[in-house]
LOZADO-530984 format. One record per residue: residue number from 1; residue in three letters; x, y, z of N, C-alpha, C in turn. Coordinates in steps of 0.05 Angstrom, whole numbers, plus 5000, padded with zeros to 4 digits. Example, Ala and Ser with C-alpha at 12.3 -4.5 7.8 and 13.67 -1.06 7.14 Angstrom:
2
{r 1; "Ala"; {5264; 4886; 5156}; {5246; 4910; 5156}; {5264; 4934; 5156}}
{r 2; "Ser"; {5257; 4955; 5142}; {5273; 4979; 5143}; {5258; 5001; 5157}}
END
This chain:
88
{r 1; "Met"; {4388; 4024; 4731}; {4405; 4056; 4748}; {4376; 4048; 4766}}
{r 2; "Asp"; {4365; 4058; 4790}; {4348; 4053; 4810}; {4344; 4093; 4803}}
{r 3; "Ala"; {4316; 4107; 4806}; {4317; 4134; 4818}; {4330; 4148; 4838}}
{r 4; "Gly"; {4319; 4134; 4854}; {4337; 4143; 4883}; {4371; 4143; 4881}}
{r 5; "Leu"; {4383; 4123; 4864}; {4407; 4118; 4859}; {4415; 4136; 4847}}
{r 6; "Ala"; {4407; 4143; 4829}; {4416; 4162; 4802}; {4406; 4197; 4820}}
{r 7; "Val"; {4394; 4201; 4835}; {4391; 4230; 4847}; {4419; 4226; 4862}}
{r 8; "Val"; {4426; 4208; 4886}; {4458; 4210; 4894}; {4472; 4203; 4879}}
{r 9; "Phe"; {4476; 4188; 4858}; {4496; 4202; 4843}; {4500; 4224; 4837}}
{r 10; "Ala"; {4486; 4235; 4828}; {4486; 4264; 4819}; {4493; 4282; 4838}}
{r 11; "Ala"; {4483; 4271; 4863}; {4486; 4299; 4877}; {4527; 4303; 4893}}
{r 12; "Val"; {4526; 4266; 4894}; {4561; 4259; 4892}; {4580; 4273; 4872}}
{r 13; "Val"; {4574; 4270; 4845}; {4586; 4282; 4830}; {4585; 4320; 4833}}
{r 14; "Ala"; {4564; 4325; 4832}; {4560; 4356; 4839}; {4577; 4367; 4865}}
{r 15; "Ala"; {4582; 4353; 4883}; {4596; 4368; 4899}; {4624; 4359; 4903}}
{r 16; "Leu"; {4635; 4327; 4882}; {4653; 4344; 4875}; {4671; 4355; 4852}}
{r 17; "Gly"; {4651; 4355; 4847}; {4666; 4387; 4812}; {4661; 4408; 4839}}
{r 18; "Gly"; {4634; 4410; 4853}; {4638; 4452; 4874}; {4661; 4445; 4883}}
{r 19; "Ile"; {4668; 4428; 4893}; {4686; 4433; 4922}; {4715; 4429; 4895}}
{r 20; "Ala"; {4727; 4406; 4863}; {4739; 4434; 4860}; {4745; 4459; 4844}}
{r 21; "Val"; {4727; 4458; 4836}; {4726; 4485; 4829}; {4728; 4515; 4849}}
{r 22; "Ala"; {4721; 4504; 4878}; {4720; 4530; 4900}; {4753; 4527; 4890}}
{r 23; "Ile"; {4758; 4504; 4897}; {4795; 4495; 4901}; {4809; 4515; 4879}}
{r 24; "Ile"; {4803; 4515; 4844}; {4828; 4522; 4832}; {4813; 4551; 4843}}
{r 25; "Gln"; {4787; 4566; 4846}; {4787; 4585; 4849}; {4793; 4612; 4869}}
{r 26; "Met"; {4809; 4591; 4896}; {4816; 4598; 4923}; {4856; 4594; 4910}}
{r 27; "Arg"; {4861; 4583; 4895}; {4891; 4590; 4887}; {4889; 4615; 4864}}
{r 28; "Asn"; {4873; 4616; 4853}; {4876; 4650; 4833}; {4872; 4678; 4848}}
{r 29; "Leu"; {4859; 4667; 4871}; {4841; 4693; 4886}; {4877; 4684; 4915}}
{r 30; "Ala"; {4882; 4678; 4915}; {4911; 4682; 4932}; {4946; 4691; 4905}}
{r 31; "Asn"; {4933; 4683; 4889}; {4952; 4701; 4864}; {4948; 4731; 4867}}
{r 32; "Glu"; {4919; 4733; 4866}; {4904; 4761; 4869}; {4919; 4772; 4875}}
{r 33; "Asn"; {4909; 4760; 4905}; {4909; 4771; 4931}; {4942; 4777; 4940}}
{r 34; "Arg"; {4958; 4772; 4931}; {4990; 4765; 4926}; {4997; 4797; 4911}}
{r 35; "Thr"; {4986; 4798; 4895}; {4993; 4819; 4867}; {4979; 4842; 4889}}
{r 36; "Asp"; {4959; 4835; 4891}; {4950; 4868; 4901}; {4960; 4882; 4925}}
{r 37; "His"; {4972; 4858; 4934}; {4984; 4863; 4967}; {5009; 4875; 4960}}
{r 38; "Ala"; {5021; 4874; 4937}; {5049; 4879; 4932}; {5050; 4918; 4919}}
{r 39; "Met"; {5024; 4913; 4901}; {5028; 4943; 4903}; {5011; 4959; 4911}}
{r 40; "Val"; {4989; 4952; 4939}; {4987; 4968; 4962}; {5021; 4977; 4972}}
{r 41; "Gln"; {5032; 4959; 4983}; {5063; 4954; 4996}; {5077; 4983; 4973}}
{r 42; "Lys"; {5077; 4977; 4948}; {5097; 4996; 4936}; {5089; 5020; 4953}}
{r 43; "Arg"; {5061; 5026; 4934}; {5045; 5066; 4944}; {5055; 5067; 4969}}
{r 44; "Leu"; {5049; 5049; 4993}; {5054; 5056; 5024}; {5084; 5063; 5034}}
{r 45; "Asp"; {5104; 5053; 5012}; {5133; 5062; 5017}; {5133; 5087; 4995}}
{r 46; "Thr"; {5119; 5087; 4985}; {5121; 5109; 4976}; {5115; 5135; 4980}}
{r 47; "Val"; {5090; 5132; 4997}; {5072; 5151; 5027}; {5102; 5147; 5045}}
{r 48; "Ile"; {5111; 5128; 5051}; {5123; 5133; 5086}; {5143; 5146; 5071}}
{r 49; "Asp"; {5157; 5144; 5035}; {5182; 5162; 5034}; {5176; 5192; 5040}}
{r 50; "Met"; {5156; 5197; 5031}; {5152; 5232; 5026}; {5138; 5242; 5042}}
{r 51; "Val"; {5136; 5231; 5068}; {5128; 5244; 5102}; {5160; 5237; 5116}}
{r 52; "Gly"; {5172; 5220; 5103}; {5203; 5225; 5123}; {5218; 5250; 5116}}
{r 53; "Lys"; {5209; 5252; 5079}; {5227; 5286; 5064}; {5211; 5297; 5072}}
{r 54; "Thr"; {5189; 5305; 5075}; {5167; 5337; 5081}; {5172; 5327; 5120}}
{r 55; "Ser"; {5170; 5305; 5129}; {5189; 5325; 5154}; {5218; 5324; 5166}}
{r 56; "Ala"; {5234; 5320; 5154}; {5254; 5330; 5150}; {5257; 5362; 5141}}
{r 57; "Lys"; {5247; 5367; 5130}; {5234; 5386; 5115}; {5232; 5413; 5142}}
{r 58; "Leu"; {5207; 5403; 5155}; {5193; 5412; 5174}; {5210; 5414; 5191}}
{r 59; "Thr"; {5217; 5401; 5211}; {5237; 5406; 5226}; {5265; 5422; 5220}}
{r 60; "Ser"; {5277; 5420; 5193}; {5300; 5438; 5182}; {5282; 5460; 5186}}
{r 61; "His"; {5260; 5464; 5179}; {5254; 5504; 5175}; {5240; 5514; 5206}}
{r 62; "Leu"; {5232; 5492; 5216}; {5224; 5498; 5256}; {5245; 5510; 5258}}
{r 63; "Asp"; {5272; 5487; 5257}; {5301; 5497; 5278}; {5306; 5524; 5254}}
{r 64; "Trp"; {5300; 5535; 5236}; {5308; 5553; 5231}; {5295; 5581; 5244}}
{r 65; "His"; {5265; 5570; 5242}; {5257; 5597; 5258}; {5269; 5589; 5289}}
{r 66; "Ile"; {5273; 5577; 5300}; {5273; 5578; 5337}; {5297; 5587; 5333}}
{r 67; "Asn"; {5323; 5588; 5314}; {5356; 5593; 5317}; {5355; 5622; 5312}}
{r 68; "Thr"; {5332; 5634; 5294}; {5333; 5666; 5284}; {5331; 5683; 5299}}
{r 69; "Ser"; {5346; 5695; 5314}; {5340; 5720; 5337}; {5324; 5743; 5322}}
{r 70; "Thr"; {5336; 5754; 5297}; {5328; 5772; 5273}; {5307; 5760; 5262}}
{r 71; "Lys"; {5282; 5782; 5253}; {5269; 5773; 5228}; {5290; 5778; 5199}}
{r 72; "Glu"; {5302; 5789; 5198}; {5321; 5780; 5177}; {5335; 5755; 5180}}
{r 73; "Pro"; {5330; 5734; 5155}; {5344; 5717; 5150}; {5368; 5704; 5149}}
{r 74; "Arg"; {5382; 5680; 5162}; {5418; 5681; 5157}; {5408; 5660; 5136}}
{r 75; "Lys"; {5433; 5665; 5134}; {5457; 5648; 5098}; {5462; 5621; 5123}}
{r 76; "Asp"; {5456; 5600; 5123}; {5457; 5571; 5149}; {5461; 5552; 5123}}
{r 77; "Leu"; {5488; 5542; 5118}; {5493; 5522; 5097}; {5473; 5489; 5109}}
{r 78; "Lys"; {5468; 5488; 5124}; {5453; 5468; 5138}; {5428; 5465; 5136}}
{r 79; "Val"; {5418; 5504; 5134}; {5383; 5498; 5135}; {5375; 5506; 5107}}
{r 80; "Lys"; {5352; 5495; 5095}; {5347; 5510; 5065}; {5313; 5510; 5071}}
{r 81; "Gln"; {5316; 5531; 5068}; {5280; 5538; 5066}; {5273; 5521; 5055}}
{r 82; "Val"; {5256; 5513; 5055}; {5236; 5490; 5035}; {5221; 5508; 5016}}
{r 83; "Ala"; {5200; 5531; 5033}; {5180; 5533; 5028}; {5176; 5559; 5011}}
{r 84; "Thr"; {5204; 5574; 5009}; {5217; 5595; 4990}; {5222; 5584; 4966}}
{r 85; "Arg"; {5226; 5558; 4949}; {5235; 5544; 4932}; {5207; 5536; 4912}}
{r 86; "Lys"; {5205; 5551; 4885}; {5189; 5546; 4868}; {5204; 5512; 4858}}
{r 87; "Lys"; {5185; 5495; 4859}; {5191; 5480; 4837}; {5190; 5474; 4806}}
{r 88; "Lys"; {5205; 5469; 4810}; {5214; 5464; 4769}; {5191; 5458; 4759}}
END
């Protein structure tokens, strides 16, 4: 085999091998990317739920302040004072 032809043959084999390795890595990266996105989506859903609950509690508390004309708090079954509640 001629030396020049051997170099061309080696370059073709290396190029095909490099393309095969790149395709395999891209598949693995796509699976890893899906997994990462699923984890981030779960965490975002948790944060959205927490913000929604906090928003509802804050709105309820602000409504209580707006509707209270005296400084003594009234007992209202619809409004819960979250700020004074202690965590268990």
